C-alpha positions in Angstrom: -47.8 -45.7 -89.0 -44.8 -48.0 -88.8 -43.4 -46.0 -85.9 -46.7 -46.3 -84.1 -46.7 -50.0 -84.5 -43.2 -50.2 -83.2 -44.1 -48.2 -80.2 -47.1 -50.4 -79.5 -45.0 -53.5 -79.9 -42.3 -52.0 -77.7 -45.0 -51.1 -75.1 -46.5 -54.5 -75.2 -43.1 -56.1 -74.9 -42.3 -53.9 -71.9 -45.6 -54.7 -70.3 -45.0 -58.4 -70.9 -41.6 -58.2 -69.3 -43.1 -56.3 -66.3 -45.9 -58.9 -66.1 -43.5 -61.7 -66.1 -41.3 -60.0 -63.6 -44.3 -59.3 -61.4 -45.5 -62.9 -61.8 -41.9 -64.1 -60.9 -41.9 -61.9 -57.8 -45.3 -63.3 -56.7 -44.2 -66.9 -57.3 -40.9 -66.2 -55.5 -42.8 -64.9 -52.5 -45.3 -67.8 -52.7 -42.6 -70.5 -53.2 -39.4 -69.3 -51.5 -36.2 -71.2 -52.1 -34.4 -71.3 -48.7 -30.8 -72.6 -49.1 -29.9 -74.6 -46.0 -26.7 -76.5 -46.5 -25.5 -78.8 -43.7 -21.7 -78.9 -43.6 -19.2 -81.2 -42.1 -17.4 -79.4 -39.3 -13.7 -79.0 -40.1 -11.2 -78.2 -37.4 -7.9 -76.6 -38.5 -4.6 -75.7 -37.0 -3.1 -72.2 -36.5 -1.7 -72.5 -40.0 -4.9 -73.8 -41.6 -4.0 -77.5 -41.7 -7.0 -79.8 -41.3 -6.7 -81.6 -38.0 -10.1 -83.2 -37.7 -13.5 -83.3 -39.4 -17.0 -84.6 -38.7 -19.8 -85.9 -40.8 -22.7 -83.4 -41.4 -26.2 -84.0 -40.1 -27.0 -86.1 -43.2 -23.9 -88.3 -42.5 -22.1 -86.9 -45.5 -18.6 -85.5 -46.0 -19.4 -82.0 -47.1 -16.6 -79.6 -46.1 -17.4 -75.9 -46.7 -15.0 -74.3 -49.2 -14.8 -70.7 -50.4 -13.4 -69.4 -53.7 -10.4 -68.1 -51.8 -9.6 -71.7 -50.8 -9.4 -73.2 -54.3 -6.8 -72.6 -57.0 -7.7 -70.5 -60.0 -7.0 -73.5 -62.2 -9.8 -75.4 -60.5 -12.2 -72.6 -61.0 -11.3 -72.2 -64.6 -11.5 -76.0 -65.2 -15.1 -76.2 -63.8 -16.3 -73.1 -65.7 -14.9 -74.2 -69.0 -16.2 -77.8 -68.7 -19.6 -77.1 -67.2 -20.7 -73.6 -68.0 -18.3 -71.1 -69.7 -21.0 -68.5 -69.9 -21.9 -68.8 -66.2 -21.0 -65.2 -65.4 -23.1 -63.8 -68.3 -26.5 -65.5 -68.1 -29.3 -65.2 -65.6 -29.4 -68.8 -64.6 -30.4 -70.3 -67.9 -28.4 -70.3 -71.1 -31.2 -69.8 -73.8 -28.8 -70.8 -76.7 -27.9 -74.1 -75.0 -31.6 -74.7 -74.1 -32.7 -74.1 -77.7 -29.9 -76.3 -79.1 -30.7 -79.1 -76.6 -34.4 -78.9 -77.4 -33.9 -79.1 -81.1 -31.4 -82.0 -80.9 -33.7 -84.0 -78.5 -36.7 -83.3 -80.7 -34.9 -84.5 -83.9 -33.4 -87.6 -82.3 -36.5 -88.4 -80.3 -34.4 -88.9 -77.1 -32.2 -86.9 -74.8 -28.8 -86.5 -76.5 -27.4 -83.4 -74.8 -28.2 -81.3 -71.8 -28.5 -77.6 -71.3 -28.0 -77.4 -67.5 -26.0 -74.4 -66.3 -24.1 -74.4 -63.1 -27.0 -72.6 -61.5 -29.4 -75.2 -62.7 -27.1 -78.0 -61.4 -27.1 -76.3 -58.0 -30.9 -76.1 -58.1 -31.0 -79.9 -58.9 -28.5 -80.7 -56.1 -30.5 -78.7 -53.6 -33.9 -80.2 -54.7 -33.3 -83.6 -56.4 -36.2 -84.5 -58.7 -36.8 -87.0 -61.5 -36.0 -85.9 -65.0 -39.3 -84.7 -66.6 -40.1 -81.6 -68.6 -42.3 -80.3 -65.8 -39.5 -80.7 -63.3 -37.2 -79.1 -65.8 -39.4 -76.0 -65.9 -39.5 -76.0 -62.1 -35.7 -76.3 -62.1 -35.5 -73.2 -64.4 -37.8 -71.2 -62.1 -35.6 -72.2 -59.1 -32.5 -71.2 -61.0 -34.0 -67.7 -61.6 -34.7 -67.5 -57.9 -31.0 -68.4 -57.0 -29.8 -65.7 -59.4 -32.3 -63.2 -57.9 -31.2 -63.8 -54.3 -27.5 -64.7 -54.6 -24.4 -63.4 -56.4 -22.6 -65.4 -59.0 -19.7 -66.1 -56.7 -22.1 -67.3 -54.0 -23.8 -69.7 -56.4 -20.5 -71.0 -57.7 -19.4 -71.6 -54.1 -22.6 -73.6 -53.6 -21.8 -75.6 -56.6 -18.3 -76.4 -55.4 -19.7 -77.5 -52.1 -22.4 -79.7 -53.6 -20.9 -81.6 -56.5 -21.1 -85.3 -55.9 -18.0 -87.6 -55.8 -19.6 -90.9 -55.0 -20.8 -92.4 -51.8 -21.2 -89.9 -49.1 -18.6 -87.4 -50.4 -19.8 -84.1 -51.7 -17.9 -81.0 -52.6 -14.4 -80.4 -53.9 -12.9 -79.9 -50.5 -14.0 -83.2 -49.1 -13.1 -85.0 -52.3 -9.7 -83.3 -52.4 -8.9 -84.2 -48.8 -10.4 -87.7 -48.8 -9.1 -88.9 -52.2 -5.9 -86.9 -52.6 -4.9 -86.1 -49.0 -4.6 -82.4 -49.6 -6.6 -79.2 -49.8 -8.1 -77.8 -53.0 -5.6 -75.0 -53.3 -2.7 -77.5 -53.5 -4.0 -79.8 -56.2 -2.0 -80.5 -59.4 -3.5 -79.8 -62.8 -4.1 -83.6 -63.3 -5.9 -83.8 -59.9 -8.0 -80.7 -60.8 -9.1 -82.2 -64.0 -9.9 -85.4 -62.2 -12.2 -83.6 -59.8 -13.8 -81.7 -62.7 -14.9 -84.8 -64.7 -16.2 -87.0 -61.7 -19.5 -85.1 -60.9 -21.2 -85.9 -64.2 -20.5 -89.7 -63.7 -19.8 -90.2 -60.0 -20.9 -93.9 -60.1 -19.1 -94.9 -63.3 -16.0 -92.9 -62.5 -15.6 -94.1 -59.0 -12.3 -92.9 -57.5 -10.3 -95.7 -56.0 -12.2 -98.3 -58.0 -12.1 -97.3 -61.6 -8.9 -95.3 -61.7 -7.8 -96.6 -65.0 -11.0 -95.5 -66.7 -10.9 -92.2 -64.9 -7.3 -91.6 -66.0 -8.2 -92.3 -69.6 -11.2 -89.9 -69.3 -9.0 -87.3 -67.6 -6.3 -87.4 -70.3 -9.0 -86.8 -73.0 -10.2 -83.7 -71.2 -6.6 -82.6 -70.7 -6.1 -82.9 -74.4 -9.2 -80.8 -75.1 -8.1 -78.1 -72.7 -4.6 -78.1 -74.3 -6.1 -77.7 -77.7 -8.2 -74.8 -76.5 -5.1 -73.1 -75.2 -5.9 -73.6 -71.5 -2.3 -74.5 -70.7 1.0 -75.0 -72.5 2.1 -78.2 -74.1 4.7 -78.9 -71.4 2.1 -78.5 -68.7 -0.2 -80.8 -70.6 2.5 -83.5 -71.0 3.4 -83.3 -67.3 -0.3 -83.6 -66.2 -0.9 -86.4 -68.6 2.0 -88.4 -67.3 1.0 -88.0 -63.7 -0.3 -91.3 -62.3 -3.7 -91.2 -60.6 -3.0 -91.9 -57.0 -6.6 -91.6 -55.7 -8.1 -93.8 -53.1 -10.4 -93.3 -50.1 -8.4 -92.0 -47.2 -9.7 -91.6 -43.6 -10.5 -88.2 -42.4 -7.7 -86.6 -40.3 -7.9 -87.4 -36.6 -5.0 -85.5 -35.1 -6.7 -83.9 -32.1 -9.5 -86.4 -31.2 -10.1 -85.3 -27.7 -10.0 -81.5 -28.3 -12.0 -81.9 -31.5 -14.8 -83.8 -29.7 -14.8 -81.1 -27.1 -15.1 -78.3 -29.6 -17.6 -80.2 -31.7 -19.9 -80.4 -28.6 -19.5 -76.8 -27.8 -19.8 -75.4 -31.3 -21.9 -78.0 -33.2 -23.2 -75.5 -35.9 -19.9 -73.9 -36.9 -18.6 -75.5 -40.2 -15.0 -74.3 -39.7 -13.1 -73.9 -36.4 -9.6 -72.4 -36.6 -7.8 -73.6 -33.5 -4.6 -72.4 -31.9 -3.0 -75.9 -32.2 0.5 -76.1 -33.7 0.1 -79.2 -35.9 3.8 -80.2 -35.9 4.1 -79.8 -32.1 0.8 -81.6 -31.5 2.0 -84.7 -33.5 5.4 -84.7 -31.8 3.9 -84.4 -28.3 1.3 -87.1 -29.1 3.9 -89.5 -30.3 6.1 -88.9 -27.2 3.2 -89.4 -24.9 2.3 -92.6 -26.7 5.8 -94.0 -26.6 6.3 -93.0 -22.9 3.0 -94.6 -22.0 4.2 -97.8 -23.5 7.3 -97.6 -21.4 5.4 -97.4 -18.1 2.9 -100.1 -18.8 5.1 -102.6 -17.0 4.1 -100.7 -13.8 0.4 -101.2 -14.7 0.1 -97.5 -15.6 -1.9 -97.0 -18.8 -3.1 -93.4 -19.2 -1.5 -89.9 -19.5 -2.6 -86.4 -20.6 -0.6 -83.4 -21.7 -1.2 -79.8 -22.7 1.2 -77.2 -23.9 0.4 -73.5 -23.6 2.1 -70.5 -25.3 2.6 -68.2 -22.3 2.7 -65.0 -24.3 -1.0 -65.2 -25.5 -2.3 -68.2 -23.5 -2.9 -70.2 -26.7 -3.0 -74.0 -26.4 -0.4 -75.4 -28.8 -0.8 -79.1 -28.1 -3.6 -81.1 -26.5 -3.3 -84.8 -25.8 -6.2 -86.2 -23.7 -4.9 -89.8 -23.6 -2.1 -91.8 -25.2 -4.4 -93.6 -27.6 -8.0 -92.4 -28.3 -8.9 -95.8 -29.6 -7.6 -97.8 -26.7 -11.0 -99.1 -25.5 -9.4 -101.5 -23.0 -8.1 -98.5 -21.0 -10.8 -95.9 -21.7 -8.8 -94.1 -24.2 -11.6 -91.8 -25.2 -11.7 -90.2 -21.7 -10.2 -86.7 -21.9 -7.6 -86.6 -19.1 -7.2 -82.9 -19.5 -10.8 -82.3 -18.4 -11.0 -85.2 -15.9 -11.4 -84.1 -12.2 -8.6 -85.6 -10.1 -6.8 -85.0 -6.8 -3.9 -82.6 -7.4 -1.6 -83.9 -4.7 1.0 -81.1 -3.9 0.6 -79.1 -7.0 -1.4 -76.3 -5.2 1.4 -75.6 -2.8 3.1 -72.9 -5.0 -0.2 -70.9 -4.9 -0.5 -71.5 -1.2 2.9 -70.1 -0.4 2.6 -67.3 -3.0 -0.6 -66.2 -1.3 1.3 -66.2 2.0 4.0 -64.0 0.4 1.3 -61.5 -0.7 -0.3 -61.4 2.7 3.0 -60.6 4.3 3.0 -63.8 6.4 6.1 -65.4 4.8 9.3 -64.7 3.0 11.4 -67.4 1.4 14.0 -67.6 4.3 11.5 -67.4 7.1 11.6 -70.6 9.2 8.7 -72.9 9.8 8.6 -75.9 12.1 8.1 -79.3 10.4 6.9 -81.2 13.5 3.9 -83.3 14.3 0.7 -81.2 14.4 -3.0 -81.9 15.0 -5.6 -79.4 13.8 -9.1 -80.3 14.8 -8.2 -84.0 14.4 -6.3 -83.6 11.2 -2.7 -84.8 11.5 -0.9 -84.7 8.2 2.3 -86.6 7.4 5.1 -85.9 5.0 5.6 -88.1 1.9 8.7 -89.7 3.4 7.0 -90.3 6.7 9.6 -88.1 8.5 9.7 -84.7 10.1 12.6 -82.3 9.6 12.4 -79.8 12.4 13.1 -76.2 11.7 13.3 -75.4 8.0 12.9 -72.4 5.7 9.7 -71.7 3.7 11.6 -72.1 0.5 12.9 -75.5 1.6 9.4 -76.6 2.6 8.1 -75.8 -0.9 11.2 -77.1 -2.8 11.0 -80.4 -0.9 7.1 -80.3 -1.0 6.7 -81.1 2.7 3.2 -81.6 3.8 3.2 -80.5 7.4 4.6 -77.0 6.8 2.1 -76.5 4.0 -0.8 -77.3 6.4 0.7 -75.0 9.0 1.0 -72.3 6.3 -2.7 -72.8 5.4 -3.7 -72.4 9.0 -2.0 -69.0 9.1 -3.5 -68.0 5.8 -6.9 -69.3 6.8 -8.8 -72.0 4.8 -11.6 -69.7 3.4 -9.0 -67.2 2.2 -7.1 -69.8 0.3 -10.3 -71.4 -1.1 -11.3 -68.0 -2.5 -7.9 -67.6 -4.1 -8.4 -71.0 -5.8 -11.8 -70.0 -7.0 -10.3 -66.8 -8.4 -7.8 -69.0 -10.2 -10.5 -70.8 -12.1 -11.0 -74.1 -10.1 -14.6 -75.0 -10.8 -14.9 -78.2 -8.7 -13.4 -76.4 -5.7 -16.0 -73.6 -6.1 -18.7 -76.3 -6.0 -17.2 -77.9 -2.9 -16.0 -74.8 -1.1 -18.0 -75.4 2.1 -16.8 -79.0 2.4 -13.1 -78.3 2.2 -10.6 -78.1 5.1 -6.9 -78.3 5.8 -6.5 -81.2 3.5 -6.9 -78.9 0.4 -3.2 -77.9 0.8 -2.3 -81.6 0.1 -4.7 -82.4 -2.7 -7.9 -83.0 -0.8 -10.0 -81.5 -3.5 -10.8 -81.9 -7.2 -9.0 -80.2 -10.1 -8.4 -80.7 -13.8 -5.1 -80.6 -15.7 -6.5 -77.7 -17.7 -7.1 -75.7 -14.5 -3.6 -76.5 -13.1 -1.8 -75.7 -16.3 -3.7 -72.4 -16.6 -2.7 -71.5 -13.0 1.0 -72.2 -13.7 0.7 -70.1 -16.9 -0.4 -67.3 -14.6 2.9 -67.7 -12.7 4.7 -67.1 -16.0 2.7 -64.0 -16.5 3.5 -62.2 -13.2 0.4 -63.5 -11.4 -2.1 -62.4 -14.1 -4.8 -65.0 -14.6 -6.8 -65.5 -17.8 -8.4 -68.6 -19.3 -6.4 -70.4 -22.0 -7.6 -70.1 -25.6 -8.3 -72.9 -28.1 -9.7 -70.9 -31.0 -8.0 -68.1 -32.9 -11.0 -65.8 -32.9 -11.9 -66.7 -29.3 -12.0 -63.8 -26.8 -11.5 -64.4 -23.1 -14.9 -64.8 -21.5 -13.4 -63.7 -18.2 -11.1 -60.6 -18.2 -7.6 -61.0 -17.0 -7.2 -60.5 -13.3 -4.3 -60.3 -10.9 -4.5 -63.3 -8.6 -0.9 -62.8 -7.3 1.6 -60.0 -7.3 4.6 -60.1 -9.6 6.8 -60.2 -6.5 5.1 -63.2 -5.0 5.2 -65.1 -8.4 8.9 -64.3 -8.8 9.8 -65.6 -5.4 7.8 -68.7 -6.0 9.3 -69.2 -9.4 12.8 -68.9 -8.0 12.0 -71.6 -5.4 10.5 -73.9 -8.1 13.7 -73.5 -10.2 16.0 -74.9 -7.5 17.8 -78.0 -8.4 18.5 -79.4 -4.9 15.2 -81.1 -4.5 13.9 -84.7 -4.4 11.8 -84.5 -7.7 14.8 -83.7 -9.9 15.0 -86.2 -12.9 18.1 -88.3 -13.2 21.0 -86.7 -15.2 19.1 -83.4 -15.6 22.0 -81.2 -14.6 24.3 -83.0 -17.1 21.9 -82.8 -20.0 22.9 -80.2 -22.6 20.6 -77.7 -24.2 17.7 -78.4 -21.8 15.9 -75.2 -21.1 15.6 -73.7 -17.6 12.3 -74.7 -16.1 10.4 -74.0 -12.9 8.2 -77.0 -12.0 6.2 -78.7 -9.3 5.2 -82.3 -8.9 2.3 -83.9 -7.2 1.2 -87.3 -6.1 -2.4 -87.9 -4.9 -3.4 -90.1 -1.9 -3.2 -93.7 -2.8 -0.8 -93.0 -5.7 -3.6 -92.7 -8.1 -2.4 -89.5 -9.8 1.1 -88.3 -10.8 1.4 -84.7 -11.8 4.2 -82.5 -13.1 3.6 -78.9 -14.2 6.4 -76.8 -15.5 6.9 -73.4 -17.1 9.6 -71.1 -18.4 9.4 -67.8 -20.3 7.8 -69.3 -23.4 5.8 -72.4 -22.5 3.8 -74.0 -19.8 3.5 -77.8 -19.9 1.0 -79.7 -17.8 1.2 -83.5 -17.3 -1.0 -86.0 -15.6 -0.1 -89.7 -15.5 -2.2 -92.5 -14.0 -5.1 -94.8 -14.7 -8.6 -93.5 -15.6 -9.9 -96.5 -13.7 -8.5 -94.9 -10.5 -6.2 -97.8 -9.7 -3.3 -96.8 -7.5 0.2 -98.0 -8.3 3.2 -98.1 -6.0 5.6 -96.6 -8.5 3.2 -93.8 -9.5 4.7 -90.6 -8.2 5.1 -87.2 -9.8 8.8 -87.2 -9.5 9.4 -90.8 -10.8 6.8 -91.0 -13.5 5.5 -87.6 -14.6 8.6 -85.4 -14.3 10.8 -87.4 -16.7 8.0 -86.9 -19.4 7.9 -83.2 -18.6 11.6 -82.7 -19.3 11.5 -84.9 -22.3 8.8 -82.6 -23.8 10.6 -79.4 -22.8 13.8 -80.9 -24.4 11.7 -81.5 -27.6 9.7 -78.3 -28.0 12.2 -75.8 -26.5 15.5 -77.4 -27.4 18.5 -75.1 -27.3 16.3 -72.1 -26.4 17.7 -68.7 -25.6 17.1 -69.4 -21.9 15.6 -66.0 -21.4 14.4 -65.9 -17.8 12.1 -63.8 -15.7 13.4 -60.5 -14.4 13.0 -59.3 -10.8 10.0 -57.1 -10.5 10.2 -53.5 -9.2 7.9 -54.1 -6.3 10.3 -56.3 -4.4 13.7 -55.9 -2.8 16.4 -57.7 -0.8 17.1 -57.4 2.9 19.4 -59.1 5.4 17.7 -61.6 7.8 18.9 -63.9 10.6 19.9 -67.2 9.1 18.3 -69.0 12.1 14.9 -67.5 11.9 14.5 -65.6 8.6 13.4 -62.6 10.6 14.8 -59.1 11.1 18.2 -59.5 12.9 18.7 -58.2 16.4 22.0 -57.6 18.2 22.4 -61.4 19.0 22.1 -62.6 15.3 25.7 -63.3 14.3 24.9 -65.0 11.0 22.8 -63.1 8.4 21.7 -64.0 4.9 19.9 -62.2 2.0 16.2 -62.7 1.6 13.5 -61.3 -0.8 10.7 -59.2 0.6 7.9 -57.0 -0.5 8.2 -53.5 1.0 5.3 -52.4 3.2 3.8 -55.9 3.0 6.2 -58.5 4.1 6.5 -59.2 7.9 8.9 -57.1 10.0 9.1 -59.5 12.9 12.2 -59.1 15.0 14.3 -62.2 15.5 13.9 -63.9 18.9 15.7 -67.1 18.2 17.8 -66.6 21.3 16.8 -65.5 24.7 19.0 -64.0 27.5 18.9 -65.8 30.9 20.4 -65.1 34.3 22.0 -68.3 35.5 24.1 -69.6 38.3 27.8 -69.7 37.5 27.7 -73.5 37.2 24.6 -73.2 34.9 22.4 -75.4 37.1 19.6 -72.9 37.6 18.2 -69.8 36.0 16.9 -66.7 37.9 14.0 -64.4 37.2 14.0 -60.7 38.1 12.3 -61.5 41.4 14.8 -64.1 42.6 17.9 -62.6 41.0 20.7 -62.3 43.6 22.7 -59.1 43.9 25.8 -60.9 42.7 27.1 -64.3 41.8 25.2 -64.8 38.5 26.0 -64.8 34.8 24.2 -63.8 31.6 23.9 -66.4 28.9 22.0 -66.8 25.6 19.9 -69.9 25.0 18.0 -70.9 21.9 14.4 -69.8 22.2 12.7 -72.9 20.8 8.9 -73.0 20.7 7.3 -75.8 22.8 6.3 -77.9 19.7 10.0 -77.9 18.5 11.2 -79.0 22.0 8.7 -81.8 22.0 10.0 -82.9 18.6 13.6 -82.8 19.8 12.7 -84.9 22.8 10.6 -87.4 20.8 13.3 -87.9 18.2 16.1 -87.8 20.8 17.8 -84.9 19.1 20.3 -83.1 21.3 19.6 -79.4 21.8 20.7 -76.7 24.2 18.3 -77.0 27.1 17.4 -74.0 29.3 18.3 -74.9 33.0 15.4 -75.2 35.3 14.3 -72.1 37.2 15.5 -71.4 40.7 13.4 -73.9 42.9 13.4 -71.4 45.7 11.6 -68.8 43.7 7.9 -68.5 44.5 6.8 -66.3 41.6 3.9 -67.5 39.5 4.5 -67.0 35.7 1.3 -65.8 34.0 1.9 -66.5 30.4 2.6 -69.5 28.0 0.9 -72.4 29.8 1.6 -75.9 28.5 -0.4 -76.8 25.4 -2.1 -80.2 25.7 -1.7 -82.0 22.4 -3.0 -85.4 23.4 -5.9 -86.0 23.8 -7.4 -83.5 21.4 -9.8 -80.9 22.7 -13.5 -81.7 22.1 -12.9 -85.0 20.4 -14.9 -88.2 21.1 -12.9 -91.3 22.0 -14.5 -94.8 21.6 -12.7 -97.3 23.8 -13.5 -100.9 22.8 -12.1 -102.4 25.9 -12.4 -101.5 29.6 -8.7 -101.2 30.2 -7.8 -99.2 27.1 -5.7 -96.2 27.9 -5.3 -92.7 26.4 -2.0 -90.8 26.1 -1.3 -87.5 27.9 1.2 -85.2 26.2 1.9 -81.5 26.2 4.1 -79.0 24.6 5.7 -76.8 27.3 8.2 -73.9 27.2 11.9 -74.6 27.3 12.2 -73.4 30.9 9.7 -76.0 32.1 11.2 -79.1 33.8 8.0 -80.8 35.2 4.3 -80.8 34.6 1.4 -82.0 36.7 -1.6 -83.9 35.3 -5.1 -83.7 36.7 -8.1 -85.8 35.7 -11.5 -84.3 36.6 -9.8 -82.0 39.0 -8.0 -84.9 40.8 -4.2 -85.0 40.8 -3.0 -87.9 38.6 0.7 -87.7 38.0 3.9 -85.6 37.9 6.1 -86.1 34.9 8.9 -84.5 32.9 7.6 -81.9 30.5 8.3 -84.0 27.4 7.3 -87.4 28.9 4.3 -89.3 27.5 1.8 -90.4 30.3 -1.0 -92.9 29.9 -4.2 -93.3 31.9 -7.5 -95.2 31.8 -10.3 -92.7 31.4 -13.8 -92.9 32.9 -16.9 -92.9 30.7 -18.5 -89.6 29.8 -17.1 -86.1 29.8 -13.5 -86.0 31.1 -11.7 -82.8 32.1 -8.0 -83.0 31.7 -5.7 -80.3 33.2 -1.9 -79.7 32.9 0.1 -77.4 35.1 3.8 -76.7 34.7 6.4 -76.0 37.4 5.8 -72.2 36.9 2.2 -72.4 38.0 0.7 -72.1 34.5 -2.3 -74.2 33.7 -4.4 -75.3 30.7 -7.6 -77.4 30.5 -9.4 -79.5 27.9 -12.6 -81.6 27.8 -13.0 -84.8 25.8 -15.9 -87.3 25.5 -15.2 -91.0 26.2 -17.6 -93.5 24.9 
């Protein structure tokens, strides 16, 4: 009979439990408890140091922390003080509830609580007034938390929600903002301080009531010591530690990059960047100090980024010298600002020419006046230099050879190369750009330029830079240049005989070897200097965000000294490992006068790089053999060559544009004697090229007597030319002479014939 009653009682108990469980499940489904915590975004360095943080959506400092980020002492302190049976109950401690109920009933008022850590999390998630009904609801919610989350997850919620006064919640925010460190580095005294604050965040206000807090802390330290939580010596040390707690500002070490990442990833609580904290702060301080030194020139802004070439990780990011300089738009991010690049695209231009087989470093190019469809560039020094090598043109950053190189490459081809190299604004403007793109007539950012030069350090392989440690390239790596072309370009950019070399560079000790290029935009609004070696790429822009130009603002004078100061700081006394010559390039002998394959007349030869099966194989023609009279007064052609009484002589085979330059600048050169005047042969090739006026251009003449200039480039064997206006003879002149005339209104046909019978025509419109 007794056994039967026990069975019935057990059955009823079981049914009761199942009924309660079913009722709980139904209530859980009817009243779900979604946990949606809004965290402050915390941005950390590559080593985990906190660089920047933002308030959460509720304008609170609540920085997400995990159990792995806090010390075992902190976990133990909270558990022992708040809920030592936390890992054993189901959200409610029945013994504590019974004791609290009995005490409160006997005393007639609340004398002790029975809240577990789970119940405290429930109350922090759903704050309600203290009533018995709300207490029952809180218990139900606690069961729900235990049902859906593990103990560790609930404890992590607790550590993220505990209040510390004002708008500070969670141990991570409190640790950082009151003690200036992370939770895993707190001392025992600091741990105990954080453990006692949540119960009385108003009374025990850190930074205001520190003496009271210290007294309370020491009492709890004593209790923990008596309970055997730590040794007597540790207790004495913690008790003697002064309470140095006050409200600190949140770190703001990378304000520009942090704002950028915050806009891009607003919902991610923790962003682990690639930034090297120590390097970032050094670079930022150097930029700030340097910016102060150039303020006397009315230059107020600068931006710098440092890239690790091996993995394309950004190590330092300085958008302006002072983020809080409102007078000079300090919050503008100079790394993302679109500016004119000046001459900084020239290395890519010539490297593209190397890959197309158009150029090699020793190939000569003529730095003389040109006019391409009305575009007539000038060099920075307002001078022309005649015949120079490609490597000299790049090392000295000459503008005219760069435009001539671009014409050979073709503008659309180079624009496409820039697009492949990640220049977004150029892609938007690709149909508007012309020859001026070689000299900075386009828009780029410092980030894009630095990424391009990082590709030079990686044998021409391009990939976007990385800011986050878990970030993967959205665009796969692509080969924009060959290793050979990048190596040739790098060797040129490493030369020290150039106008943009900083003062005393060669005598400076322990400065790493660097390849670099400067740039100055039109109007001297932007100064650039981008440099790289085996390890780092550093990009620098200096100027004014307002766009104001400054006479002293040039890449060589203003930006490059900062570049070498930074290299000296971050790569001081480096191993000086340099780039090795790639397998797909070789050496060959070329004529020193032309940079082409020597023929039998090339007496002086030099070594040049070339890419087999790609680089040009043009035979040198810098000299031409002529039949002349013994006295050298006339030359003969095959038709008028006498049977005897002549000599053979080599003369420089200058192109017409170079002859015109020699004549204009009054530079002596070996002139080819005029052709035998008795010869009646008509020469069919190489007519004179009319360079002024320009074919197809409209000319607006404000006054009736305004004149236009007639000028041509003729072959070296031409002595005289004949000018015709609308098919009417106008004037005979020397081949290099400038002739002026007053044009009629409307369409005007201009013809030029040389003394060999060769003719060229153009048509212009006169308004």
